[in-house]
mmCIF file as gemmi writes it, N, C-alpha and C atoms, coordinates in Angstrom:
data_model
loop_
_atom_site.group_PDB
_atom_site.id
_atom_site.type_symbol
_atom_site.label_atom_id
_atom_site.label_alt_id
_atom_site.label_comp_id
_atom_site.label_asym_id
_atom_site.label_entity_id
_atom_site.label_seq_id
_atom_site.pdbx_PDB_ins_code
_atom_site.Cartn_x
_atom_site.Cartn_y
_atom_site.Cartn_z
_atom_site.occupancy
_atom_site.B_iso_or_equiv
_atom_site.pdbx_formal_charge
_atom_site.auth_seq_id
_atom_site.auth_asym_id
_atom_site.pdbx_PDB_model_num
ATOM 1 N N . MET Axp A 1 ? 4.943 24.208 14.589 1 0 ? 1 A 1
ATOM 2 C CA . MET Axp A 1 ? 3.779 24.116 13.691 1 0 ? 1 A 1
ATOM 3 C C . MET Axp A 1 ? 3.008 22.616 13.349 1 0 ? 1 A 1
ATOM 4 N N . HIS Axp A 2 ? 1.839 22.693 13.536 1 0 ? 2 A 1
ATOM 5 C CA . HIS Axp A 2 ? 1.678 21.204 12.742 1 0 ? 2 A 1
ATOM 6 C C . HIS Axp A 2 ? 1.295 20.96 11.545 1 0 ? 2 A 1
ATOM 7 N N . CYS Axp A 3 ? 1.879 20.523 10.742 1 0 ? 3 A 1
ATOM 8 C CA . CYS Axp A 3 ? 1.51 20.651 9.252 1 0 ? 3 A 1
ATOM 9 C C . CYS Axp A 3 ? 0.239 19.078 8.773 1 0 ? 3 A 1
ATOM 10 N N . LEU Axp A 4 ? -1.252 19.612 8.626 1 0 ? 4 A 1
ATOM 11 C CA . LEU Axp A 4 ? -1.868 18.82 8.213 1 0 ? 4 A 1
ATOM 12 C C . LEU Axp A 4 ? -1.9 17.866 7.214 1 0 ? 4 A 1
ATOM 13 N N . LEU Axp A 5 ? -0.978 17.965 6.329 1 0 ? 5 A 1
ATOM 14 C CA . LEU Axp A 5 ? -0.593 17.486 5.464 1 0 ? 5 A 1
ATOM 15 C C . LEU Axp A 5 ? -0.198 16.1 5.422 1 0 ? 5 A 1
ATOM 16 N N . LEU Axp A 6 ? 1.133 16.049 6.75 1 0 ? 6 A 1
ATOM 17 C CA . LEU Axp A 6 ? 1.432 14.936 6.959 1 0 ? 6 A 1
ATOM 18 C C . LEU Axp A 6 ? 0.96 14.129 8.452 1 0 ? 6 A 1
ATOM 19 N N . SER Axp A 7 ? -0.161 14.19 8.638 1 0 ? 7 A 1
ATOM 20 C CA . SER Axp A 7 ? -0.826 13.66 9.77 1 0 ? 7 A 1
ATOM 21 C C . SER Axp A 7 ? -1.693 12.837 8.771 1 0 ? 7 A 1
ATOM 22 N N . MET Axp A 8 ? -1.905 11.344 10.03 1 0 ? 8 A 1
ATOM 23 C CA . MET Axp A 8 ? -2.671 10.436 9.18 1 0 ? 8 A 1
ATOM 24 C C . MET Axp A 8 ? -4.071 10.894 9.431 1 0 ? 8 A 1
ATOM 25 N N . PRO Axp A 9 ? -5.116 10.096 8.393 1 0 ? 9 A 1
ATOM 26 C CA . PRO Axp A 9 ? -6.312 10.725 8.044 1 0 ? 9 A 1
ATOM 27 C C . PRO Axp A 9 ? -7.137 9.77 9.958 1 0 ? 9 A 1
ATOM 28 N N . GLN Axp A 10 ? -8.373 10.745 10.184 1 0 ? 10 A 1
ATOM 29 C CA . GLN Axp A 10 ? -8.816 10.189 11.181 1 0 ? 10 A 1
ATOM 30 C C . GLN Axp A 10 ? -10.185 9.564 11.341 1 0 ? 10 A 1
ATOM 31 N N . GLY Axp A 11 ? -10.856 8.8 11.785 1 0 ? 11 A 1
ATOM 32 C CA . GLY Axp A 11 ? -12.519 8.488 11.926 1 0 ? 11 A 1
ATOM 33 C C . GLY Axp A 11 ? -12.783 8.773 10.568 1 0 ? 11 A 1
ATOM 34 N N . TRP Axp A 12 ? -14.059 9.64 10.051 1 0 ? 12 A 1
ATOM 35 C CA . TRP Axp A 12 ? -14.799 10.297 9.38 1 0 ? 12 A 1
ATOM 36 C C . TRP Axp A 12 ? -14.108 10.265 7.965 1 0 ? 12 A 1
ATOM 37 N N . GLU Axp A 13 ? -12.669 10.479 8.154 1 0 ? 13 A 1
ATOM 38 C CA . GLU Axp A 13 ? -11.47 10.957 7.194 1 0 ? 13 A 1
ATOM 39 C C . GLU Axp A 13 ? -11.368 9.779 6.406 1 0 ? 13 A 1
ATOM 40 N N . TRP Axp A 14 ? -11.22 8.819 6.807 1 0 ? 14 A 1
ATOM 41 C CA . TRP Axp A 14 ? -11.065 7.405 5.986 1 0 ? 14 A 1
ATOM 42 C C . TRP Axp A 14 ? -12.643 6.908 5.185 1 0 ? 14 A 1
ATOM 43 N N . ILE Axp A 15 ? -14.169 7.464 5.649 1 0 ? 15 A 1
ATOM 44 C CA . ILE Axp A 15 ? -15.067 6.809 5.054 1 0 ? 15 A 1
ATOM 45 C C . ILE Axp A 15 ? -15.117 7.753 3.992 1 0 ? 15 A 1
ATOM 46 N N . ILE Axp A 16 ? -14.784 9.018 4.075 1 0 ? 16 A 1
ATOM 47 C CA . ILE Axp A 16 ? -14.495 10.014 2.292 1 0 ? 16 A 1
ATOM 48 C C . ILE Axp A 16 ? -13.838 8.978 1.933 1 0 ? 16 A 1
ATOM 49 N N . ILE Axp A 17 ? -12.853 9.214 1.933 1 0 ? 17 A 1
ATOM 50 C CA . ILE Axp A 17 ? -11.344 8.677 0.801 1 0 ? 17 A 1
ATOM 51 C C . ILE Axp A 17 ? -12.086 7.447 0.729 1 0 ? 17 A 1
ATOM 52 N N . LEU Axp A 18 ? -12.441 6.334 1.162 1 0 ? 18 A 1
ATOM 53 C CA . LEU Axp A 18 ? -13.367 4.858 0.684 1 0 ? 18 A 1
ATOM 54 C C . LEU Axp A 18 ? -14.471 5.123 0.044 1 0 ? 18 A 1
ATOM 55 N N . ILE Axp A 19 ? -14.845 6.201 0.263 1 0 ? 19 A 1
ATOM 56 C CA . ILE Axp A 19 ? -16.314 6.519 -0.683 1 0 ? 19 A 1
ATOM 57 C C . ILE Axp A 19 ? -15.366 7.456 -2.162 1 0 ? 19 A 1
ATOM 58 N N . VAL Axp A 20 ? -14.542 8.308 -2.042 1 0 ? 20 A 1
ATOM 59 C CA . VAL Axp A 20 ? -13.975 8.407 -3.309 1 0 ? 20 A 1
ATOM 60 C C . VAL Axp A 20 ? -13.553 7.033 -3.919 1 0 ? 20 A 1
ATOM 61 N N . ILE Axp A 21 ? -12.757 6.162 -3.251 1 0 ? 21 A 1
ATOM 62 C CA . ILE Axp A 21 ? -11.78 5.286 -3.98 1 0 ? 21 A 1
ATOM 63 C C . ILE Axp A 21 ? -13.025 4.802 -5.134 1 0 ? 21 A 1
ATOM 64 N N . LEU Axp A 22 ? -14.442 4.176 -4.367 1 0 ? 22 A 1
ATOM 65 C CA . LEU Axp A 22 ? -15.597 3.328 -4.567 1 0 ? 22 A 1
ATOM 66 C C . LEU Axp A 22 ? -15.9 4.302 -6.348 1 0 ? 22 A 1
ATOM 67 N N . LEU Axp A 23 ? -16.089 5.679 -5.689 1 0 ? 23 A 1
ATOM 68 C CA . LEU Axp A 23 ? -16.664 6.176 -7.313 1 0 ? 23 A 1
ATOM 69 C C . LEU Axp A 23 ? -15.842 6.554 -7.975 1 0 ? 23 A 1
ATOM 70 N N . VAL Axp A 24 ? -14.159 6.124 -7.271 1 0 ? 24 A 1
ATOM 71 C CA . VAL Axp A 24 ? -13.314 6.415 -8.862 1 0 ? 24 A 1
ATOM 72 C C . VAL Axp A 24 ? -13.449 5.096 -9.505 1 0 ? 24 A 1
ATOM 73 N N . PHE Axp A 25 ? -13.103 3.911 -8.621 1 0 ? 25 A 1
ATOM 74 C CA . PHE Axp A 25 ? -13 2.702 -9.078 1 0 ? 25 A 1
ATOM 75 C C . PHE Axp A 25 ? -13.346 1.434 -9.916 1 0 ? 25 A 1
ATOM 76 N N . GLY Axp A 26 ? -15.136 1.994 -9.117 1 0 ? 26 A 1
ATOM 77 C CA . GLY Axp A 26 ? -16.128 1.158 -8.718 1 0 ? 26 A 1
ATOM 78 C C . GLY Axp A 26 ? -15.685 -0.16 -8.31 1 0 ? 26 A 1
ATOM 79 N N . GLY Axp A 27 ? -16.854 -0.788 -7.743 1 0 ? 27 A 1
ATOM 80 C CA . GLY Axp A 27 ? -16.797 -2.303 -7.075 1 0 ? 27 A 1
ATOM 81 C C . GLY Axp A 27 ? -16.568 -3.413 -7.512 1 0 ? 27 A 1
ATOM 82 N N . LYS Axp A 28 ? -16.434 -3.341 -8.479 1 0 ? 28 A 1
ATOM 83 C CA . LYS Axp A 28 ? -15.721 -4.633 -9.629 1 0 ? 28 A 1
ATOM 84 C C . LYS Axp A 28 ? -14.546 -4.326 -9.171 1 0 ? 28 A 1
ATOM 85 N N . LYS Axp A 29 ? -13.771 -3.253 -9.928 1 0 ? 29 A 1
ATOM 86 C CA . LYS Axp A 29 ? -12.083 -3.225 -10.024 1 0 ? 29 A 1
ATOM 87 C C . LYS Axp A 29 ? -11.331 -2.911 -8.536 1 0 ? 29 A 1
ATOM 88 N N . ILE Axp A 30 ? -12.421 -2.774 -7.519 1 0 ? 30 A 1
ATOM 89 C CA . ILE Axp A 30 ? -11.036 -2.942 -5.978 1 0 ? 30 A 1
ATOM 90 C C . ILE Axp A 30 ? -10.649 -4.317 -5.547 1 0 ? 30 A 1
ATOM 91 N N . PRO Axp A 31 ? -11.63 -5.692 -6.136 1 0 ? 31 A 1
ATOM 92 C CA . PRO Axp A 31 ? -10.54 -6.734 -5.86 1 0 ? 31 A 1
ATOM 93 C C . PRO Axp A 31 ? -9.481 -6.722 -6.633 1 0 ? 31 A 1
ATOM 94 N N . GLU Axp A 32 ? -9.225 -6.163 -7.809 1 0 ? 32 A 1
ATOM 95 C CA . GLU Axp A 32 ? -8.331 -6.042 -8.649 1 0 ? 32 A 1
ATOM 96 C C . GLU Axp A 32 ? -7.001 -5.215 -8.574 1 0 ? 32 A 1
ATOM 97 N N . LEU Axp A 33 ? -7.554 -4.509 -7.859 1 0 ? 33 A 1
ATOM 98 C CA . LEU Axp A 33 ? -6.805 -3.029 -7.499 1 0 ? 33 A 1
ATOM 99 C C . LEU Axp A 33 ? -6.003 -3.696 -6.295 1 0 ? 33 A 1
ATOM 100 N N . MET Axp A 34 ? -6.313 -4.34 -5.091 1 0 ? 34 A 1
ATOM 101 C CA . MET Axp A 34 ? -6.145 -4.901 -4.282 1 0 ? 34 A 1
ATOM 102 C C . MET Axp A 34 ? -5.585 -6.309 -4.521 1 0 ? 34 A 1
ATOM 103 N N . LYS Axp A 35 ? -5.438 -7.063 -5.581 1 0 ? 35 A 1
ATOM 104 C CA . LYS Axp A 35 ? -4.979 -8.058 -5.715 1 0 ? 35 A 1
ATOM 105 C C . LYS Axp A 35 ? -3.309 -7.298 -6.413 1 0 ? 35 A 1
ATOM 106 N N . GLY Axp A 36 ? -4.171 -6.474 -6.954 1 0 ? 36 A 1
ATOM 107 C CA . GLY Axp A 36 ? -2.277 -6.021 -7.736 1 0 ? 36 A 1
ATOM 108 C C . GLY Axp A 36 ? -1.451 -5.492 -6.684 1 0 ? 36 A 1
ATOM 109 N N . ILE Axp A 37 ? -1.872 -4.879 -5.806 1 0 ? 37 A 1
ATOM 110 C CA . ILE Axp A 37 ? -1.172 -4.361 -4.56 1 0 ? 37 A 1
ATOM 111 C C . ILE Axp A 37 ? -0.12 -5.582 -3.78 1 0 ? 37 A 1
ATOM 112 N N . GLY Axp A 38 ? -1.224 -6.564 -3.386 1 0 ? 38 A 1
ATOM 113 C CA . GLY Axp A 38 ? -0.635 -7.253 -2.929 1 0 ? 38 A 1
ATOM 114 C C . GLY Axp A 38 ? 0.276 -8.185 -3.43 1 0 ? 38 A 1
ATOM 115 N N . LYS Axp A 39 ? 0.152 -8.483 -4.784 1 0 ? 39 A 1
ATOM 116 C CA . LYS Axp A 39 ? 1.73 -8.942 -5.289 1 0 ? 39 A 1
ATOM 117 C C . LYS Axp A 39 ? 2.442 -8.011 -5.561 1 0 ? 39 A 1
ATOM 118 N N . GLY Axp A 40 ? 2.061 -6.755 -5.651 1 0 ? 40 A 1
ATOM 119 C CA . GLY Axp A 40 ? 3.798 -5.861 -5.312 1 0 ? 40 A 1
ATOM 120 C C . GLY Axp A 40 ? 4.036 -5.905 -4.365 1 0 ? 40 A 1
ATOM 121 N N . ILE Axp A 41 ? 3.77 -5.594 -3.602 1 0 ? 41 A 1
ATOM 122 C CA . ILE Axp A 41 ? 4.115 -6.049 -1.712 1 0 ? 41 A 1
ATOM 123 C C . ILE Axp A 41 ? 4.892 -7.365 -1.62 1 0 ? 41 A 1
ATOM 124 N N . LYS Axp A 42 ? 4.345 -8.575 -1.506 1 0 ? 42 A 1
ATOM 125 C CA . LYS Axp A 42 ? 4.954 -9.752 -1.816 1 0 ? 42 A 1
ATOM 126 C C . LYS Axp A 42 ? 6.517 -9.322 -2.849 1 0 ? 42 A 1
ATOM 127 N N . GLY Axp A 43 ? 5.957 -9.097 -4.298 1 0 ? 43 A 1
ATOM 128 C CA . GLY Axp A 43 ? 7.637 -9.169 -5.088 1 0 ? 43 A 1
ATOM 129 C C . GLY Axp A 43 ? 8.779 -7.921 -4.018 1 0 ? 43 A 1
ATOM 130 N N . PHE Axp A 44 ? 8.457 -6.872 -3.555 1 0 ? 44 A 1
ATOM 131 C CA . PHE Axp A 44 ? 8.977 -5.802 -2.5 1 0 ? 44 A 1
ATOM 132 C C . PHE Axp A 44 ? 9.756 -7.258 -1.308 1 0 ? 44 A 1
ATOM 133 N N . LYS Axp A 45 ? 8.958 -7.302 -0.898 1 0 ? 45 A 1
ATOM 134 C CA . LYS Axp A 45 ? 9.327 -8.647 0.396 1 0 ? 45 A 1
ATOM 135 C C . LYS Axp A 45 ? 10.306 -9.398 -0.022 1 0 ? 45 A 1
ATOM 136 N N . ASP Axp A 46 ? 10.132 -9.898 -1.337 1 0 ? 46 A 1
ATOM 137 C CA . ASP Axp A 46 ? 10.973 -11.202 -2.241 1 0 ? 46 A 1
ATOM 138 C C . ASP Axp A 46 ? 12.369 -10.463 -2.054 1 0 ? 46 A 1
ATOM 139 N N . GLY Axp A 47 ? 12.274 -9.223 -2.895 1 0 ? 47 A 1
ATOM 140 C CA . GLY Axp A 47 ? 13.266 -8.436 -3.157 1 0 ? 47 A 1
ATOM 141 C C . GLY Axp A 47 ? 14.576 -8.316 -1.913 1 0 ? 47 A 1
ATOM 142 N N . MET Axp A 48 ? 13.751 -8.366 -1.055 1 0 ? 48 A 1
ATOM 143 C CA . MET Axp A 48 ? 14.436 -7.67 0.261 1 0 ? 48 A 1
ATOM 144 C C . MET Axp A 48 ? 15.067 -8.79 0.945 1 0 ? 48 A 1
ATOM 145 N N . LYS Axp A 49 ? 14.121 -9.674 0.622 1 0 ? 49 A 1
ATOM 146 C CA . LYS Axp A 49 ? 15.06 -11.394 1.55 1 0 ? 49 A 1
ATOM 147 C C . LYS Axp A 49 ? 15.918 -11.23 0.469 1 0 ? 49 A 1
ATOM 148 N N . ASN Axp A 50 ? 15.837 -11.267 -0.653 1 0 ? 50 A 1
ATOM 149 C CA . ASN Axp A 50 ? 17.306 -11.806 -1.992 1 0 ? 50 A 1
ATOM 150 C C . ASN Axp A 50 ? 18.188 -11.005 -1.36 1 0 ? 50 A 1
ATOM 151 N N . ILE Axp A 51 ? 18.055 -9.455 -1.437 1 0 ? 51 A 1
ATOM 152 C CA . ILE Axp A 51 ? 19.543 -8.85 -1.216 1 0 ? 51 A 1
ATOM 153 C C . ILE Axp A 51 ? 20.205 -9.271 0.177 1 0 ? 51 A 1
ATOM 154 N N . GLU Axp A 52 ? 19.327 -9.521 1.318 1 0 ? 52 A 1
ATOM 155 C CA . GLU Axp A 52 ? 19.495 -9.595 2.435 1 0 ? 52 A 1
ATOM 156 C C . GLU Axp A 52 ? 20.487 -10.899 2.747 1 0 ? 52 A 1
ATOM 157 N N . ASP Axp A 53 ? 19.715 -12.096 1.869 1 0 ? 53 A 1
ATOM 158 C CA . ASP Axp A 53 ? 20.756 -12.977 1.336 1 0 ? 53 A 1
ATOM 159 C C . ASP Axp A 53 ? 22.077 -12.617 0.475 1 0 ? 53 A 1
ATOM 160 N N . ASP Axp A 54 ? 22.121 -12.185 -0.05 1 0 ? 54 A 1
ATOM 161 C CA . ASP Axp A 54 ? 23.153 -12.221 -0.863 1 0 ? 54 A 1
ATOM 162 C C . ASP Axp A 54 ? 24.353 -11.212 0.25 1 0 ? 54 A 1
ATOM 163 N N . ILE Axp A 55 ? 23.862 -9.971 0.968 1 0 ? 55 A 1
ATOM 164 C CA . ILE Axp A 55 ? 24.62 -9.339 1.823 1 0 ? 55 A 1
ATOM 165 C C . ILE Axp A 55 ? 25.775 -10.766 3.02 1 0 ? 55 A 1
ATOM 166 N N . LYS Axp A 56 ? 24.547 -11.811 3.227 1 0 ? 56 A 1
ATOM 167 C CA . LYS Axp A 56 ? 24.928 -12.685 4.267 1 0 ? 56 A 1
ATOM 168 C C . LYS Axp A 56 ? 25.906 -13.921 3.79 1 0 ? 56 A 1
ATOM 169 N N . SER Axp A 57 ? 25.589 -14.162 2.067 1 0 ? 57 A 1
ATOM 170 C CA . SER Axp A 57 ? 26.564 -14.833 1.871 1 0 ? 57 A 1
ATOM 171 C C . SER Axp A 57 ? 27.562 -14.736 1.386 1 0 ? 57 A 1
ATOM 172 N N . GLU Axp A 58 ? 28.297 -12.925 0.873 1 0 ? 58 A 1
ATOM 173 C CA . GLU Axp A 58 ? 29.258 -12.607 0.969 1 0 ? 58 A 1
ATOM 174 C C . GLU Axp A 58 ? 30.091 -12.555 2.32 1 0 ? 58 A 1
ATOM 175 N N . GLU Axp A 59 ? 29.354 -12.264 3.71 1 0 ? 59 A 1
ATOM 176 C CA . GLU Axp A 59 ? 30.211 -12.381 4.913 1 0 ? 59 A 1
ATOM 177 C C . GLU Axp A 59 ? 30.915 -13.67 4.528 1 0 ? 59 A 1
């Protein structure tokens, strides 16, 4: 059975999601939100690289 909660949004569903985000955060807060998400992703990648380097140095 196909589970609707696990499927990715398509087409018009993305438009509705974007409208809801605009209504909730407002146009001025979205750049700050994206900047924070970008910093979080960069921090995660840096942490993963450090772990990989530690594993390689132990070998």
